[in-house]
C-alpha positions, 0 to 999 in steps of 0.5 A: 595432146596426151597419147594413151596408146602408141599403136598408130604413132608417138609424140616427139618433142619439138621447140615449143611443145610436142608433135604427133608422128604417125608410125610406119604402116605395117600389117600388124598395125592394121585393123582387128576385124571383129564381127561388127567391123566385118559386117559393116564392111560387107554392108558398105561394099554392097551399098557402094556396089549397087551405086556403082552398078547403077551407072550402067543403067543411067542413059547419060551417065556422064551428066549424072557424074558431073552433078555428083562431083559438084555435090561432093565438092560443095560438101567437102569445102563446107566442112572447112567453113566455105559458105558456097552452095551448089547453087552458087557453083552452078550460077558461077558456071552460068556466068550469073553469079549473084553480087551477094554470093560467097567469094569462096565459090572458087574453092568448090570450083577448084575441087571439081577441077582437081577431082577431074584431073585426078581421075584423068591422071589415074586413067592415064596410068599415072602412079598414085603417088606424092607427085599426083598429090602435089599437082592436085593440091596446086589446082585445089588452092589456085586463086583461093584464100590459101592460094599464096601458101605454097600450093602444090608444095609440101610444107617446110615449116611447123603447122598445127590445128586449133581455134583461130589465133591459137598457138602451138601449146594450145593446139588441138593437134600438132602434126610432125615437123618437116623432116619427119613429115617427109619420111611419113609421106614416103610411107604413105606413098608406099601404102597408096601404091602398094598391092591390094593387101587391104580391102579397098574401103579399108585402104581408102579409110586408112590413107585418109586418116594417115594423110590428115595426121601428116597434114603436109600442106600449110592449107587445104589438107582436109579437102585434099585428104577427102579427095584421096578417098574417092581417088583411092577407090577409083584407082583400085577399081572399086568405084568406076564413076565418082558418084560417091559424096562421102563429104555429105556424111562427114559434114553432117557428122563433123564433130564426130568425124574429127573426134574419130580421127583424133581417137586414132592418134590418141587411143590407137582406135583405128577400128572406131574410125573404120566403123564410122567410115563404113557406116557413112559409105553405106548411108551416102551410097544408099541415098545417092542410089535412091536419088539417081532413081528419082532423077531418072523418073523426073527426067522421063516425066519432064521429057514426056511433058516437053514432047506433049506440050511443045509440039515442033520444039519438043525435040530441042526441048528434050536436048536442052533438058538432057544438057541441064542434067549436068548444068541445071542453070543456063543463060540464053547464050548457052541454051542457044549453043546447046539447041543450035537455035538463034538467040531469039528462038532460044529465048522463046524456047526457054520461055515456053519451058518456063510456062509449062513449069519446067524451067524457072527464070532466076534473075528477074531481068528482061535481058541476059536472063538465066534459067534453072531446072528447078525440080531437078535442083530441088531434088539434088539439094535435099 
């Protein structure tokens, strides 16, 4: 790695090669706001505001938020090579995990738990600091492939990024060694906890790129860094509900994403990263807003159908559909608990909903059947 600019950091010699050391953040190293960047920031703010405002119109906002969190978790984990899909996660929650389902579904489930815990800590006025990062990382990595690599602890060894099996000399990127890493983390913490000197979207984007350049954990840095985007916006009151799934955009644009992060280090091109980030925020916010509207229409149509076709079971069918906006894959046991029906009657209700084309049985078994809210899942998976 050869730097063409030391605007955002510098190289330092270490045993076996060189490492990148991010410079301390200061206002003069902040972005140069030209007309294009200002326009993209305004558009991103507007799109995100529309999405956030939509949460006030949703009849069951918590249900929708849960599904958006799950989608963000899936996309973020897939960037790192995780194979688990949204369906795998939902079947895992329904205790109907297929024998051929990816084992790394646990990574996605942990991401969901970590994001929930981060929001909970912020709502409890916990400082947005390094302790929060460590706690969330320990949740993120528990019982996963990297679960034995000091989860929740900043590294005390040198690491690097590159193709599998490559050495330090062949690495694409070498973050700072442990002593310098700790100093860079203190500076990052100051940025995270500081006053609102920067617009929230600029701050979130800069926290992400600086965290990735520090790479403070042995594993899980990418997922942790993307968590910080959502939590930073939530902490600054710029996102009241985590309806944003920026990782969808970053996965679609993975090679450009990595290139933009690297260009910040090599060329000092902070503005290029911010423009890319703002375009992504606008794109996923507009997509999420449109999807939420379509989900509302679908929910209304399906509930009207249930009331029309199920007769005396219409009320319980509507209750079940509301719950399936959060968990679209359920076994009979869960259906019985939600509707307060006996196991036998819950089975009959599920069969009725299958007959009118709302639910679909996914196991092909006569016992321990599992049903999915198919149209809703299809809409989420687009």
